[in-house]
Residue, then its C-alpha position, 0 to 999 in steps of 0.5 A: m304867821s309863824g316864824k317859818t318862811p311862808s309857802i304858797m302854792v299858786v295855780t293859774g291856767e292862762t297868761s292873764g291869770d299868771q300876770r294877775a298873780a305875779e302882781v299880787f306877789v310883787e306886792l306881797r314881797r314888799l309887805i312880808g319879805e321872803f316867801e316860797i311860791f310854787g305851782v302852775g304859771g308862766g313868765s310873769l310868776r317866774a319873774a316874781g320868784a315862783d318855782i314853776i312845776t308846770d307851765i301854763s303853755e300846757t294848761a291854756l285850753f279853750g272850749t269844752s271839746e278841747i278840755i275833754s280831749s285833755l282830761l287825762k292830762l289835767k287829772r295827772l296835773r291835779k295829782k302832781l300838785l297834790e303831791e307837791w302840796r304834801r311834800r312842801g307843806a304849803d301854808i295856803a293855796f292861791l288859786v287864780d281864775y281857771g274855774g274848770f280846773n281850780l275848783r276841782l283842785a280846791k275840793k281835793l286840797k280841802r280834803q287834805g286840810a288846805r286853806i284856800l284863797y281864790y283870786v279872780s273869780p271864775q265867771v259863775w255869773a256868766s255860766r254854770p251858776g251852780r259852781i257857787r256851791w263849790v266855792k262856798r264849800y271849798v274856798d275860804l276867801m274869795l277876792v274878786l275884781f268886780d263889785f257885782e261879784e262881791e254882792l253875788y257871792r256874799k248873798n250865797g254865803v261866801e266870804t268875799i272881798h272886792v279888791g278892784h281891777p288891776l287893769i285900771e292902773k296897767v292899761a295906759a298908752d305911753k305915747g300920744r296918738e299923734d306921736y305914735l302914728g307919726s312913728l309908724g309913718f301914718d297920717p294922724s288926720a286919717k282914721v286908723v283901724g286896729l286888728m286884734p285876732g287873739s292870743r291862742d293858736s285856735e283863735i289866730r287860725t279861726l279869727l284872723p282869716p275873716i278879720l283880714e277879709a273884713s280889713d280888705r273890704l274896709r280898705s276899699r272903703g278908704y280905710t287904708q291905715q290899718i295895724i295888727v296888734a299882735a299878742p306876744g309870741r304870735e307875730k310869725e303866725i300872723e305875718q305868715e297869714l298876711g301874705s301880700r298884704r302890707t299891714t303893719v304888725i305891732k310887736e310892742d307898746h300895744y296900749s299906745a297902738m290900741a289907743a291910737a286906733d279909731l276902731l278895733i276889731m278884736a277877739s273876745g277876751t281881756a283885750a276888750l276890757e283893755a280897749a274899754i279902759l282906753g276909750v276905743p270903740a270896737v267890734v268883738v268877734y269869736r268863733a268856737s267849735l260847734l260843740t263848744s258853741l252848743l254847750a255855751r248856749l246851754l250853760m251861759t246865763v248872760k246875754y253878752v260875751s264881752l266884759p264891757n257889755i256885761i258890765l253895762g248890760e247893753e251891747v255897746y261893743p257889737e258882738l259877732l259870734q259863730s256864723r256872724c263872725n264873717a268878713e261882710a258882717i265885720s266890715a259892715e259893723a265897723a263901717l257903721i261905727l266909723e261913719n256915724s259920729d253920733r254912734y261913735d261918740r255914744i260908745r265912747r261915753r259908755l266906755i267911761e262908765v265901764k272904766q268907772a266900774l272897775g274901781e280905784p288903782g291899787a287892786a294888787a296891793r289891796a289883794a296882797h294885804h288880804v293875803v297877809e291877813f289870810l296867812g296870819k289866820g293859819 
């Protein structure tokens, strides 16, 4: 690296990417001291010292129909980022996941001579594998979370390094099950069902009603100890939807809450991987718009939507999607797991394999080390 303070443009589109990027930059600061970060992110990157020029609240879109409706806004954001890149004379672009936006941005940045490091691969192995060609053309180094991604990219001529998954060291319960349930006034000897309707507005609107109806059915079967693990900032929306139901809404210490549950009913997403790390059986649900669903069927190249199932190559977590995401099916699948000890124990054994597949702790530190090397090659 030269004597000037390094400057890095970061672009991430969702909360999880914001957190992953911030973890790397915290480690990077320990290695090289001061550097400039600017770009698109949220609270975690702000706390890590980034100058956020556009917040992820403006970019956290889901589903093709929603993205189509926002194409002009995303085009304006790309233009703004290119202007900032030129104005600040950044050393590298650090792009995080968010493939639909970031790969197009990478193309435009590359035309301006940018050096591009991509962290957290877009899921080219799940849909639109042709995007690997974009990665090969416009990305200088790919840092991936899963070992199968390294093999896939290297086979296609992309310089790739597997650093492991940072969640392996982040996901842990602060309290034991008995102590945690006792703090809620629950009976630790009775089973607990956890409900996780997601973090996006669209998910809560679409998924919370059938999840709550399913919870009512489970309550009638004797599963009266239920909690809702609310995503940060979504507590009020959930409480409004609850109505007269007396279900405990968990607003903090989410991992202790998840670990204390015997079964989780959850929206597809990062939470499914977190549940697998904690060893908790789950039923995964999702319902998208008709257009999004149709396009997903055309584009997807894997059989499953949740990462634990993709890693294992088997539907260990039942997936109830689209029309199957209804109260009757959700409650039936949940009851089958709760009331069949052999099935329950088998799921827990398979989840150990998921955890093992995520690698050793220290992913963010390893990623930061490779960022230093990448900066040094400039």
